[in-house]
PDB file of N, CA, C, O and CB in Angstrom:
ATOM      1  N   MET A   1      44.587  97.881 119.064  1.00  0.00           N
ATOM      2  CA  MET A   1      44.481  96.960 117.942  1.00  0.00           C
ATOM      3  C   MET A   1      45.880  96.495 117.566  1.00  0.00           C
ATOM      4  O   MET A   1      46.842  97.262 117.609  1.00  0.00           O
ATOM      5  CB  MET A   1      43.768  97.626 116.729  1.00  0.00           C
ATOM      6  N   ALA A   2      45.971  95.239 117.200  1.00  0.00           N
ATOM      7  CA  ALA A   2      47.261  94.664 116.827  1.00  0.00           C
ATOM      8  C   ALA A   2      47.046  93.518 115.860  1.00  0.00           C
ATOM      9  O   ALA A   2      45.941  92.991 115.727  1.00  0.00           O
ATOM     10  CB  ALA A   2      48.035  94.185 118.072  1.00  0.00           C
ATOM     11  N   VAL A   3      48.113  93.144 115.194  1.00  0.00           N
ATOM     12  CA  VAL A   3      48.142  91.931 114.391  1.00  0.00           C
ATOM     13  C   VAL A   3      48.842  90.887 115.243  1.00  0.00           C
ATOM     14  O   VAL A   3      50.001  91.072 115.615  1.00  0.00           O
ATOM     15  CB  VAL A   3      48.870  92.149 112.995  1.00  0.00           C
ATOM     16  N   ARG A   4      48.166  89.806 115.555  1.00  0.00           N
ATOM     17  CA  ARG A   4      48.735  88.730 116.370  1.00  0.00           C
ATOM     18  C   ARG A   4      49.210  87.627 115.433  1.00  0.00           C
ATOM     19  O   ARG A   4      48.444  87.123 114.612  1.00  0.00           O
ATOM     20  CB  ARG A   4      47.691  88.178 117.407  1.00  0.00           C
ATOM     21  N   VAL A   5      50.484  87.256 115.564  1.00  0.00           N
ATOM     22  CA  VAL A   5      51.081  86.239 114.705  1.00  0.00           C
ATOM     23  C   VAL A   5      51.559  85.078 115.568  1.00  0.00           C
ATOM     24  O   VAL A   5      52.302  85.268 116.531  1.00  0.00           O
ATOM     25  CB  VAL A   5      52.255  86.829 113.872  1.00  0.00           C
ATOM     26  N   TYR A   6      51.125  83.882 115.212  1.00  0.00           N
ATOM     27  CA  TYR A   6      51.581  82.663 115.868  1.00  0.00           C
ATOM     28  C   TYR A   6      52.537  81.977 114.908  1.00  0.00           C
ATOM     29  O   TYR A   6      52.188  81.702 113.760  1.00  0.00           O
ATOM     30  CB  TYR A   6      50.378  81.721 116.263  1.00  0.00           C
ATOM     31  N   LEU A   7      53.754  81.700 115.387  1.00  0.00           N
ATOM     32  CA  LEU A   7      54.778  81.101 114.539  1.00  0.00           C
ATOM     33  C   LEU A   7      55.719  80.259 115.360  1.00  0.00           C
ATOM     34  O   LEU A   7      55.544  80.115 116.570  1.00  0.00           O
ATOM     35  CB  LEU A   7      55.553  82.171 113.787  1.00  0.00           C
ATOM     36  N   THR A   8      56.725  79.699 114.701  1.00  0.00           N
ATOM     37  CA  THR A   8      57.786  78.966 115.382  1.00  0.00           C
ATOM     38  C   THR A   8      59.124  79.446 114.834  1.00  0.00           C
ATOM     39  O   THR A   8      59.191  79.967 113.721  1.00  0.00           O
ATOM     40  CB  THR A   8      57.622  77.421 115.196  1.00  0.00           C
ATOM     41  N   SER A   9      60.168  79.276 115.599  1.00  0.00           N
ATOM     42  CA  SER A   9      61.492  79.754 115.190  1.00  0.00           C
ATOM     43  C   SER A   9      62.075  78.926 114.045  1.00  0.00           C
ATOM     44  O   SER A   9      62.930  79.417 113.308  1.00  0.00           O
ATOM     45  CB  SER A   9      62.447  79.730 116.378  1.00  0.00           C
ATOM     46  N   TRP A  10      61.630  77.685 113.883  1.00  0.00           N
ATOM     47  CA  TRP A  10      62.172  76.805 112.841  1.00  0.00           C
ATOM     48  C   TRP A  10      61.406  76.888 111.525  1.00  0.00           C
ATOM     49  O   TRP A  10      61.779  76.227 110.556  1.00  0.00           O
ATOM     50  CB  TRP A  10      62.169  75.380 113.326  1.00  0.00           C
ATOM     51  N   CYS A  11      60.354  77.678 111.474  1.00  0.00           N
ATOM     52  CA  CYS A  11      59.467  77.752 110.308  1.00  0.00           C
ATOM     53  C   CYS A  11      60.027  78.690 109.236  1.00  0.00           C
ATOM     54  O   CYS A  11      60.102  79.902 109.440  1.00  0.00           O
ATOM     55  CB  CYS A  11      58.068  78.221 110.733  1.00  0.00           C
ATOM     56  N   GLU A  12      60.419  78.120 108.096  1.00  0.00           N
ATOM     57  CA  GLU A  12      60.962  78.933 106.996  1.00  0.00           C
ATOM     58  C   GLU A  12      59.904  79.852 106.403  1.00  0.00           C
ATOM     59  O   GLU A  12      60.203  80.996 106.058  1.00  0.00           O
ATOM     60  CB  GLU A  12      61.535  78.032 105.900  1.00  0.00           C
ATOM     61  N   ALA A  13      58.672  79.371 106.279  1.00  0.00           N
ATOM     62  CA  ALA A  13      57.592  80.217 105.753  1.00  0.00           C
ATOM     63  C   ALA A  13      57.344  81.422 106.655  1.00  0.00           C
ATOM     64  O   ALA A  13      57.039  82.516 106.180  1.00  0.00           O
ATOM     65  CB  ALA A  13      56.299  79.401 105.602  1.00  0.00           C
ATOM     66  N   CYS A  14      57.478  81.206 107.966  1.00  0.00           N
ATOM     67  CA  CYS A  14      57.296  82.311 108.920  1.00  0.00           C
ATOM     68  C   CYS A  14      58.338  83.399 108.674  1.00  0.00           C
ATOM     69  O   CYS A  14      58.023  84.589 108.686  1.00  0.00           O
ATOM     70  CB  CYS A  14      57.392  81.797 110.381  1.00  0.00           C
ATOM     71  N   LYS A  15      59.574  82.979 108.453  1.00  0.00           N
ATOM     72  CA  LYS A  15      60.658  83.933 108.211  1.00  0.00           C
ATOM     73  C   LYS A  15      60.412  84.719 106.927  1.00  0.00           C
ATOM     74  O   LYS A  15      60.743  85.902 106.848  1.00  0.00           O
ATOM     75  CB  LYS A  15      62.010  83.205 108.133  1.00  0.00           C
ATOM     76  N   THR A  16      59.835  84.068 105.930  1.00  0.00           N
ATOM     77  CA  THR A  16      59.535  84.717 104.658  1.00  0.00           C
ATOM     78  C   THR A  16      58.350  85.670 104.776  1.00  0.00           C
ATOM     79  O   THR A  16      58.372  86.765 104.214  1.00  0.00           O
ATOM     80  CB  THR A  16      59.254  83.671 103.589  1.00  0.00           C
ATOM     81  N   GLU A  17      57.325  85.257 105.500  1.00  0.00           N
ATOM     82  CA  GLU A  17      56.093  86.029 105.591  1.00  0.00           C
ATOM     83  C   GLU A  17      56.142  87.169 106.611  1.00  0.00           C
ATOM     84  O   GLU A  17      55.422  88.157 106.465  1.00  0.00           O
ATOM     85  CB  GLU A  17      54.968  85.116 105.930  1.00  0.00           C
ATOM     86  N   LEU A  18      56.977  87.045 107.634  1.00  0.00           N
ATOM     87  CA  LEU A  18      56.987  88.052 108.699  1.00  0.00           C
ATOM     88  C   LEU A  18      57.253  89.481 108.200  1.00  0.00           C
ATOM     89  O   LEU A  18      56.569  90.397 108.655  1.00  0.00           O
ATOM     90  CB  LEU A  18      58.028  87.684 109.721  1.00  0.00           C
ATOM     91  N   PRO A  19      58.204  89.719 107.295  1.00  0.00           N
ATOM     92  CA  PRO A  19      58.381  91.084 106.790  1.00  0.00           C
ATOM     93  C   PRO A  19      57.130  91.624 106.091  1.00  0.00           C
ATOM     94  O   PRO A  19      56.842  92.817 106.184  1.00  0.00           O
ATOM     95  CB  PRO A  19      59.555  91.129 105.830  1.00  0.00           C
ATOM     96  N   LYS A  20      56.391  90.772 105.401  1.00  0.00           N
ATOM     97  CA  LYS A  20      55.149  91.181 104.741  1.00  0.00           C
ATOM     98  C   LYS A  20      54.079  91.532 105.770  1.00  0.00           C
ATOM     99  O   LYS A  20      53.317  92.484 105.599  1.00  0.00           O
ATOM    100  CB  LYS A  20      54.641  90.067 103.809  1.00  0.00           C
ATOM    101  N   ILE A  21      54.042  90.742 106.843  1.00  0.00           N
ATOM    102  CA  ILE A  21      53.085  91.003 107.924  1.00  0.00           C
ATOM    103  C   ILE A  21      53.419  92.324 108.605  1.00  0.00           C
ATOM    104  O   ILE A  21      52.528  93.132 108.870  1.00  0.00           O
ATOM    105  CB  ILE A  21      53.090  89.847 108.957  1.00  0.00           C
ATOM    106  N   ARG A  22      54.699  92.544 108.888  1.00  0.00           N
ATOM    107  CA  ARG A  22      55.126  93.795 109.522  1.00  0.00           C
ATOM    108  C   ARG A  22      54.803  95.008 108.642  1.00  0.00           C
ATOM    109  O   ARG A  22      54.371  96.046 109.143  1.00  0.00           O
ATOM    110  CB  ARG A  22      56.631  93.751 109.820  1.00  0.00           C
ATOM    111  N   GLU A  23      55.017  94.870 107.326  1.00  0.00           N
ATOM    112  CA  GLU A  23      54.721  95.965 106.401  1.00  0.00           C
ATOM    113  C   GLU A  23      53.225  96.302 106.421  1.00  0.00           C
ATOM    114  O   GLU A  23      52.851  97.475 106.443  1.00  0.00           O
ATOM    115  CB  GLU A  23      55.166  95.595 104.968  1.00  0.00           C
ATOM    116  N   ALA A  24      52.381  95.279 106.412  1.00  0.00           N
ATOM    117  CA  ALA A  24      50.937  95.496 106.453  1.00  0.00           C
ATOM    118  C   ALA A  24      50.515  96.136 107.769  1.00  0.00           C
ATOM    119  O   ALA A  24      49.709  97.067 107.779  1.00  0.00           O
ATOM    120  CB  ALA A  24      50.193  94.176 106.249  1.00  0.00           C
ATOM    121  N   ALA A  25      51.053  95.644 108.871  1.00  0.00           N
ATOM    122  CA  ALA A  25      50.721  96.208 110.185  1.00  0.00           C
ATOM    123  C   ALA A  25      51.149  97.671 110.273  1.00  0.00           C
ATOM    124  O   ALA A  25      50.424  98.509 110.809  1.00  0.00           O
ATOM    125  CB  ALA A  25      51.391  95.393 111.308  1.00  0.00           C
ATOM    126  N   ASN A  26      52.318  97.962 109.750  1.00  0.00           N
ATOM    127  CA  ASN A  26      52.810  99.336 109.751  1.00  0.00           C
ATOM    128  C   ASN A  26      51.861 100.236 108.958  1.00  0.00           C
ATOM    129  O   ASN A  26      51.530 101.336 109.400  1.00  0.00           O
ATOM    130  CB  ASN A  26      54.238  99.403 109.164  1.00  0.00           C
ATOM    131  N   LYS A  27      51.435  99.777 107.809  1.00  0.00           N
ATOM    132  CA  LYS A  27      50.511 100.541 106.961  1.00  0.00           C
ATOM    133  C   LYS A  27      49.171 100.750 107.671  1.00  0.00           C
ATOM    134  O   LYS A  27      48.539 101.794 107.507  1.00  0.00           O
ATOM    135  CB  LYS A  27      50.290  99.818 105.613  1.00  0.00           C
ATOM    136  N   LEU A  28      48.737  99.758 108.463  1.00  0.00           N
ATOM    137  CA  LEU A  28      47.489  99.864 109.213  1.00  0.00           C
ATOM    138  C   LEU A  28      47.653 100.669 110.505  1.00  0.00           C
ATOM    139  O   LEU A  28      46.668 101.029 111.149  1.00  0.00           O
ATOM    140  CB  LEU A  28      46.963  98.478 109.536  1.00  0.00           C
ATOM    141  N   GLY A  29      48.900 100.945 110.875  1.00  0.00           N
ATOM    142  CA  GLY A  29      49.163 101.706 112.099  1.00  0.00           C
ATOM    143  C   GLY A  29      48.961 100.903 113.371  1.00  0.00           C
ATOM    144  O   GLY A  29      48.580 101.453 114.404  1.00  0.00           O
ATOM    145  N   VAL A  30      49.219  99.595 113.297  1.00  0.00           N
ATOM    146  CA  VAL A  30      49.062  98.733 114.468  1.00  0.00           C
ATOM    147  C   VAL A  30      50.360  97.971 114.736  1.00  0.00           C
ATOM    148  O   VAL A  30      51.222  97.850 113.865  1.00  0.00           O
ATOM    149  CB  VAL A  30      47.885  97.746 114.267  1.00  0.00           C
ATOM    150  N   LYS A  31      50.473  97.472 115.939  1.00  0.00           N
ATOM    151  CA  LYS A  31      51.651  96.696 116.338  1.00  0.00           C
ATOM    152  C   LYS A  31      51.508  95.249 115.897  1.00  0.00           C
ATOM    153  O   LYS A  31      50.410  94.756 115.643  1.00  0.00           O
ATOM    154  CB  LYS A  31      51.861  96.768 117.861  1.00  0.00           C
ATOM    155  N   VAL A  32      52.655  94.586 115.815  1.00  0.00           N
ATOM    156  CA  VAL A  32      52.690  93.142 115.569  1.00  0.00           C
ATOM    157  C   VAL A  32      53.030  92.470 116.894  1.00  0.00           C
ATOM    158  O   VAL A  32      54.051  92.777 117.510  1.00  0.00           O
ATOM    159  CB  VAL A  32      53.737  92.760 114.440  1.00  0.00           C
ATOM    160  N   GLN A  33      52.179  91.565 117.321  1.00  0.00           N
ATOM    161  CA  GLN A  33      52.429  90.790 118.536  1.00  0.00           C
ATOM    162  C   GLN A  33      52.722  89.361 118.105  1.00  0.00           C
ATOM    163  O   GLN A  33      51.883  88.703 117.489  1.00  0.00           O
ATOM    164  CB  GLN A  33      51.207  90.853 119.535  1.00  0.00           C
ATOM    165  N   ILE A  34      53.915  88.889 118.434  1.00  0.00           N
ATOM    166  CA  ILE A  34      54.366  87.567 117.999  1.00  0.00           C
ATOM    167  C   ILE A  34      54.343  86.592 119.169  1.00  0.00           C
ATOM    168  O   ILE A  34      54.820  86.896 120.262  1.00  0.00           O
ATOM    169  CB  ILE A  34      55.783  87.644 117.393  1.00  0.00           C
ATOM    170  N   THR A  35      53.784  85.427 118.917  1.00  0.00           N
ATOM    171  CA  THR A  35      53.771  84.362 119.913  1.00  0.00           C
ATOM    172  C   THR A  35      54.401  83.122 119.287  1.00  0.00           C
ATOM    173  O   THR A  35      53.947  82.639 118.250  1.00  0.00           O
ATOM    174  CB  THR A  35      52.316  84.067 120.417  1.00  0.00           C
ATOM    175  N   ASP A  36      55.451  82.614 119.928  1.00  0.00           N
ATOM    176  CA  ASP A  36      56.112  81.389 119.481  1.00  0.00           C
ATOM    177  C   ASP A  36      55.303  80.212 120.016  1.00  0.00           C
ATOM    178  O   ASP A  36      55.244  79.986 121.224  1.00  0.00           O
ATOM    179  CB  ASP A  36      57.614  81.326 119.968  1.00  0.00           C
ATOM    180  N   VAL A  37      54.690  79.477 119.119  1.00  0.00           N
ATOM    181  CA  VAL A  37      53.811  78.368 119.495  1.00  0.00           C
ATOM    182  C   VAL A  37      54.557  77.314 120.308  1.00  0.00           C
ATOM    183  O   VAL A  37      53.969  76.696 121.196  1.00  0.00           O
ATOM    184  CB  VAL A  37      53.204  77.729 118.249  1.00  0.00           C
ATOM    185  N   ASP A  38      55.832  77.099 120.022  1.00  0.00           N
ATOM    186  CA  ASP A  38      56.611  76.100 120.756  1.00  0.00           C
ATOM    187  C   ASP A  38      56.832  76.485 122.214  1.00  0.00           C
ATOM    188  O   ASP A  38      57.064  75.617 123.055  1.00  0.00           O
ATOM    189  CB  ASP A  38      57.948  75.893 120.081  1.00  0.00           C
ATOM    190  N   ARG A  39      56.761  77.760 122.516  1.00  0.00           N
ATOM    191  CA  ARG A  39      57.000  78.232 123.889  1.00  0.00           C
ATOM    192  C   ARG A  39      55.757  78.871 124.503  1.00  0.00           C
ATOM    193  O   ARG A  39      55.845  79.591 125.498  1.00  0.00           O
ATOM    194  CB  ARG A  39      58.152  79.235 123.907  1.00  0.00           C
ATOM    195  N   CYS A  40      54.638  78.611 123.921  1.00  0.00           N
ATOM    196  CA  CYS A  40      53.405  79.286 124.296  1.00  0.00           C
ATOM    197  C   CYS A  40      52.810  78.746 125.599  1.00  0.00           C
ATOM    198  O   CYS A  40      52.730  77.536 125.814  1.00  0.00           O
ATOM    199  CB  CYS A  40      52.396  79.154 123.182  1.00  0.00           C
ATOM    200  N   ASP A  41      52.400  79.668 126.449  1.00  0.00           N
ATOM    201  CA  ASP A  41      51.670  79.326 127.665  1.00  0.00           C
ATOM    202  C   ASP A  41      50.178  79.381 127.315  1.00  0.00           C
ATOM    203  O   ASP A  41      49.623  80.461 127.110  1.00  0.00           O
ATOM    204  CB  ASP A  41      52.031  80.307 128.865  1.00  0.00           C
ATOM    205  N   VAL A  42      49.546  78.231 127.249  1.00  0.00           N
ATOM    206  CA  VAL A  42      48.155  78.145 126.818  1.00  0.00           C
ATOM    207  C   VAL A  42      47.236  78.926 127.751  1.00  0.00           C
ATOM    208  O   VAL A  42      46.187  79.405 127.322  1.00  0.00           O
ATOM    209  CB  VAL A  42      47.712  76.687 126.746  1.00  0.00           C
ATOM    210  N   LYS A  43      47.610  79.058 129.005  1.00  0.00           N
ATOM    211  CA  LYS A  43      46.791  79.841 129.934  1.00  0.00           C
ATOM    212  C   LYS A  43      46.804  81.319 129.551  1.00  0.00           C
ATOM    213  O   LYS A  43      45.795  82.010 129.685  1.00  0.00           O
ATOM    214  CB  LYS A  43      47.294  79.663 131.379  1.00  0.00           C
ATOM    215  N   GLN A  44      47.947  81.794 129.075  1.00  0.00           N
ATOM    216  CA  GLN A  44      48.066  83.185 128.640  1.00  0.00           C
ATOM    217  C   GLN A  44      47.493  83.393 127.247  1.00  0.00           C
ATOM    218  O   GLN A  44      46.862  84.414 126.977  1.00  0.00           O
ATOM    219  CB  GLN A  44      49.519  83.621 128.667  1.00  0.00           C
ATOM    220  N   HIS A  45      47.711  82.435 126.372  1.00  0.00           N
ATOM    221  CA  HIS A  45      47.286  82.530 124.980  1.00  0.00           C
ATOM    222  C   HIS A  45      46.520  81.261 124.599  1.00  0.00           C
ATOM    223  O   HIS A  45      47.105  80.357 124.002  1.00  0.00           O
ATOM    224  CB  HIS A  45      48.509  82.743 124.040  1.00  0.00           C
ATOM    225  N   PRO A  46      45.234  81.172 124.927  1.00  0.00           N
ATOM    226  CA  PRO A  46      44.453  79.959 124.664  1.00  0.00           C
ATOM    227  C   PRO A  46      44.449  79.520 123.197  1.00  0.00           C
ATOM    228  O   PRO A  46      44.304  78.333 122.902  1.00  0.00           O
ATOM    229  CB  PRO A  46      43.042  80.176 125.111  1.00  0.00           C
ATOM    230  N   ARG A  47      44.608  80.468 122.290  1.00  0.00           N
ATOM    231  CA  ARG A  47      44.602  80.102 120.865  1.00  0.00           C
ATOM    232  C   ARG A  47      45.756  79.169 120.509  1.00  0.00           C
ATOM    233  O   ARG A  47      45.668  78.431 119.527  1.00  0.00           O
ATOM    234  CB  ARG A  47      44.674  81.357 120.000  1.00  0.00           C
ATOM    235  N   CYS A  48      46.815  79.189 121.275  1.00  0.00           N
ATOM    236  CA  CYS A  48      47.957  78.301 120.985  1.00  0.00           C
ATOM    237  C   CYS A  48      47.528  76.846 120.914  1.00  0.00           C
ATOM    238  O   CYS A  48      48.113  76.060 120.169  1.00  0.00           O
ATOM    239  CB  CYS A  48      49.047  78.463 122.049  1.00  0.00           C
ATOM    240  N   ALA A  49      46.533  76.492 121.667  1.00  0.00           N
ATOM    241  CA  ALA A  49      46.070  75.106 121.708  1.00  0.00           C
ATOM    242  C   ALA A  49      45.378  74.682 120.408  1.00  0.00           C
ATOM    243  O   ALA A  49      45.234  73.488 120.145  1.00  0.00           O
ATOM    244  CB  ALA A  49      45.122  74.914 122.878  1.00  0.00           C
ATOM    245  N   ILE A  50      44.952  75.651 119.598  1.00  0.00           N
ATOM    246  CA  ILE A  50      44.206  75.303 118.385  1.00  0.00           C
ATOM    247  C   ILE A  50      44.942  75.667 117.091  1.00  0.00           C
ATOM    248  O   ILE A  50      44.377  75.535 116.005  1.00  0.00           O
ATOM    249  CB  ILE A  50      42.865  75.992 118.405  1.00  0.00           C
ATOM    250  N   ILE A  51      46.187  76.122 117.194  1.00  0.00           N
ATOM    251  CA  ILE A  51      46.956  76.492 116.004  1.00  0.00           C
ATOM    252  C   ILE A  51      47.356  75.211 115.259  1.00  0.00           C
ATOM    253  O   ILE A  51      48.054  74.359 115.807  1.00  0.00           O
ATOM    254  CB  ILE A  51      48.225  77.337 116.390  1.00  0.00           C
ATOM    255  N   ASP A  52      46.910  75.089 114.018  1.00  0.00           N
ATOM    256  CA  ASP A  52      47.199  73.904 113.205  1.00  0.00           C
ATOM    257  C   ASP A  52      48.406  74.085 112.303  1.00  0.00           C
ATOM    258  O   ASP A  52      49.081  73.111 111.971  1.00  0.00           O
ATOM    259  CB  ASP A  52      46.002  73.552 112.367  1.00  0.00           C
ATOM    260  N   PHE A  53      48.688  75.324 111.901  1.00  0.00           N
ATOM    261  CA  PHE A  53      49.820  75.580 111.021  1.00  0.00           C
ATOM    262  C   PHE A  53      50.372  76.969 111.320  1.00  0.00           C
ATOM    263  O   PHE A  53      49.687  77.807 111.907  1.00  0.00           O
ATOM    264  CB  PHE A  53      49.407  75.455 109.525  1.00  0.00           C
ATOM    265  N   VAL A  54      51.599  77.202 110.917  1.00  0.00           N
ATOM    266  CA  VAL A  54      52.241  78.490 111.131  1.00  0.00           C
ATOM    267  C   VAL A  54      52.781  79.025 109.816  1.00  0.00           C
ATOM    268  O   VAL A  54      53.183  78.223 108.973  1.00  0.00           O
ATOM    269  CB  VAL A  54      53.366  78.374 112.168  1.00  0.00           C
ATOM    270  N   PRO A  55      52.814  80.319 109.593  1.00  0.00           N
ATOM    271  CA  PRO A  55      52.286  81.307 110.516  1.00  0.00           C
ATOM    272  C   PRO A  55      50.762  81.380 110.458  1.00  0.00           C
ATOM    273  O   PRO A  55      50.158  81.199 109.400  1.00  0.00           O
ATOM    274  CB  PRO A  55      52.882  82.666 110.216  1.00  0.00           C
ATOM    275  N   THR A  56      50.164  81.643 111.589  1.00  0.00           N
ATOM    276  CA  THR A  56      48.739  81.917 111.677  1.00  0.00           C
ATOM    277  C   THR A  56      48.604  83.358 112.141  1.00  0.00           C
ATOM    278  O   THR A  56      49.244  83.776 113.106  1.00  0.00           O
ATOM    279  CB  THR A  56      48.002  80.914 112.651  1.00  0.00           C
ATOM    280  N   VAL A  57      47.761  84.111 111.440  1.00  0.00           N
ATOM    281  CA  VAL A  57      47.642  85.550 111.685  1.00  0.00           C
ATOM    282  C   VAL A  57      46.204  85.884 112.072  1.00  0.00           C
ATOM    283  O   VAL A  57      45.251  85.407 111.455  1.00  0.00           O
ATOM    284  CB  VAL A  57      48.076  86.366 110.433  1.00  0.00           C
ATOM    285  N   PHE A  58      46.069  86.716 113.111  1.00  0.00           N
ATOM    286  CA  PHE A  58      44.761  87.225 113.519  1.00  0.00           C
ATOM    287  C   PHE A  58      44.786  88.743 113.450  1.00  0.00           C
ATOM    288  O   PHE A  58      45.740  89.384 113.891  1.00  0.00           O
ATOM    289  CB  PHE A  58      44.387  86.741 114.953  1.00  0.00           C
ATOM    290  N   TYR A  59      43.725  89.307 112.890  1.00  0.00           N
ATOM    291  CA  TYR A  59      43.559  90.765 112.844  1.00  0.00           C
ATOM    292  C   TYR A  59      42.092  91.058 113.116  1.00  0.00           C
ATOM    293  O   TYR A  59      41.209  90.429 112.534  1.00  0.00           O
ATOM    294  CB  TYR A  59      44.019  91.369 111.451  1.00  0.00           C
ATOM    295  N   GLU A  60      41.836  92.002 113.990  1.00  0.00           N
ATOM    296  CA  GLU A  60      40.482  92.365 114.395  1.00  0.00           C
ATOM    297  C   GLU A  60      39.695  91.149 114.880  1.00  0.00           C
ATOM    298  O   GLU A  60      38.506  91.007 114.594  1.00  0.00           O
ATOM    299  CB  GLU A  60      39.748  93.032 113.236  1.00  0.00           C
ATOM    300  N   GLY A  61      40.383  90.272 115.621  1.00  0.00           N
ATOM    301  CA  GLY A  61      39.722  89.135 116.249  1.00  0.00           C
ATOM    302  C   GLY A  61      39.413  87.955 115.353  1.00  0.00           C
ATOM    303  O   GLY A  61      38.764  87.003 115.787  1.00  0.00           O
ATOM    304  N   ARG A  62      39.870  88.000 114.098  1.00  0.00           N
ATOM    305  CA  ARG A  62      39.594  86.866 113.211  1.00  0.00           C
ATOM    306  C   ARG A  62      40.861  86.445 112.495  1.00  0.00           C
ATOM    307  O   ARG A  62      41.775  87.242 112.284  1.00  0.00           O
ATOM    308  CB  ARG A  62      38.496  87.219 112.189  1.00  0.00           C
ATOM    309  N   GLU A  63      40.894  85.180 112.128  1.00  0.00           N
ATOM    310  CA  GLU A  63      42.045  84.652 111.413  1.00  0.00           C
ATOM    311  C   GLU A  63      42.012  85.145 109.973  1.00  0.00           C
ATOM    312  O   GLU A  63      40.978  85.094 109.307  1.00  0.00           O
ATOM    313  CB  GLU A  63      42.068  83.107 111.465  1.00  0.00           C
ATOM    314  N   VAL A  64      43.163  85.624 109.502  1.00  0.00           N
ATOM    315  CA  VAL A  64      43.290  86.094 108.123  1.00  0.00           C
ATOM    316  C   VAL A  64      44.568  85.525 107.521  1.00  0.00           C
ATOM    317  O   VAL A  64      45.515  85.203 108.239  1.00  0.00           O
ATOM    318  CB  VAL A  64      43.293  87.652 108.058  1.00  0.00           C
ATOM    319  N   SER A  65      44.583  85.406 106.210  1.00  0.00           N
ATOM    320  CA  SER A  65      45.812  84.993 105.538  1.00  0.00           C
ATOM    321  C   SER A  65      46.723  86.208 105.405  1.00  0.00           C
ATOM    322  O   SER A  65      46.273  87.343 105.565  1.00  0.00           O
ATOM    323  CB  SER A  65      45.511  84.362 104.138  1.00  0.00           C
ATOM    324  N   VAL A  66      47.986  85.977 105.118  1.00  0.00           N
ATOM    325  CA  VAL A  66      48.924  87.085 104.934  1.00  0.00           C
ATOM    326  C   VAL A  66      48.482  87.929 103.740  1.00  0.00           C
ATOM    327  O   VAL A  66      48.534  89.158 103.797  1.00  0.00           O
ATOM    328  CB  VAL A  66      50.376  86.559 104.729  1.00  0.00           C
ATOM    329  N   SER A  67      48.053  87.284 102.669  1.00  0.00           N
ATOM    330  CA  SER A  67      47.617  88.049 101.492  1.00  0.00           C
ATOM    331  C   SER A  67      46.356  88.855 101.793  1.00  0.00           C
ATOM    332  O   SER A  67      46.211  89.972 101.296  1.00  0.00           O
ATOM    333  CB  SER A  67      47.364  87.105 100.304  1.00  0.00           C
ATOM    334  N   GLU A  68      45.448  88.316 102.591  1.00  0.00           N
ATOM    335  CA  GLU A  68      44.248  89.058 102.979  1.00  0.00           C
ATOM    336  C   GLU A  68      44.617  90.267 103.847  1.00  0.00           C
ATOM    337  O   GLU A  68      44.065  91.353 103.674  1.00  0.00           O
ATOM    338  CB  GLU A  68      43.265  88.137 103.734  1.00  0.00           C
ATOM    339  N   LEU A  69      45.543  90.070 104.768  1.00  0.00           N
ATOM    340  CA  LEU A  69      45.996  91.173 105.618  1.00  0.00           C
ATOM    341  C   LEU A  69      46.602  92.280 104.763  1.00  0.00           C
ATOM    342  O   LEU A  69      46.331  93.460 104.985  1.00  0.00           O
ATOM    343  CB  LEU A  69      47.024  90.675 106.662  1.00  0.00           C
ATOM    344  N   ARG A  70      47.417  91.902 103.792  1.00  0.00           N
ATOM    345  CA  ARG A  70      48.043  92.886 102.907  1.00  0.00           C
ATOM    346  C   ARG A  70      46.988  93.615 102.065  1.00  0.00           C
ATOM    347  O   ARG A  70      47.119  94.810 101.799  1.00  0.00           O
ATOM    348  CB  ARG A  70      49.078  92.199 101.988  1.00  0.00           C
ATOM    349  N   LYS A  71      45.959  92.903 101.654  1.00  0.00           N
ATOM    350  CA  LYS A  71      44.882  93.525 100.892  1.00  0.00           C
ATOM    351  C   LYS A  71      44.127  94.543 101.754  1.00  0.00           C
ATOM    352  O   LYS A  71      43.813  95.641 101.296  1.00  0.00           O
ATOM    353  CB  LYS A  71      43.913  92.452 100.358  1.00  0.00           C
ATOM    354  N   ILE A  72      43.840  94.169 103.001  1.00  0.00           N
ATOM    355  CA  ILE A  72      43.174  95.085 103.930  1.00  0.00           C
ATOM    356  C   ILE A  72      43.999  96.350 104.098  1.00  0.00           C
ATOM    357  O   ILE A  72      43.453  97.449 104.200  1.00  0.00           O
ATOM    358  CB  ILE A  72      42.944  94.408 105.297  1.00  0.00           C
ATOM    359  N   ALA A  73      45.324  96.190 104.125  1.00  0.00           N
ATOM    360  CA  ALA A  73      46.235  97.320 104.308  1.00  0.00           C
ATOM    361  C   ALA A  73      46.433  98.133 103.029  1.00  0.00           C
ATOM    362  O   ALA A  73      47.063  99.191 103.054  1.00  0.00           O
ATOM    363  CB  ALA A  73      47.574  96.821 104.801  1.00  0.00           C
ATOM    364  N   GLY A  74      45.898  97.643 101.923  1.00  0.00           N
ATOM    365  CA  GLY A  74      46.033  98.352 100.657  1.00  0.00           C
ATOM    366  C   GLY A  74      47.379  98.141  99.977  1.00  0.00           C
ATOM    367  O   GLY A  74      47.846  99.001  99.231  1.00  0.00           O
ATOM    368  N   LEU A  75      47.999  96.994 100.236  1.00  0.00           N
ATOM    369  CA  LEU A  75      49.277  96.673  99.615  1.00  0.00           C
ATOM    370  C   LEU A  75      49.122  95.694  98.468  1.00  0.00           C
ATOM    371  O   LEU A  75      50.111  95.321  97.838  1.00  0.00           O
ATOM    372  CB  LEU A  75      50.227  96.110 100.640  1.00  0.00           C
TER     373      LEU A  75
END
């Protein structure tokens, strides 16, 4: 199980939210897997083709907001 995060290197919101995502993942005992949408290989990560905004977070196979992820983690 992991938290999958789709982001870009130029995204200021991503830089702000990533520490919160890492804290939630740590509390849940799972890894954070980061995919840079600008460098994404759609064959490897098909979801890259449908990402509308960043950061986009998936946990347990579904898209969640950062605040929802933190709530799940009890933060």
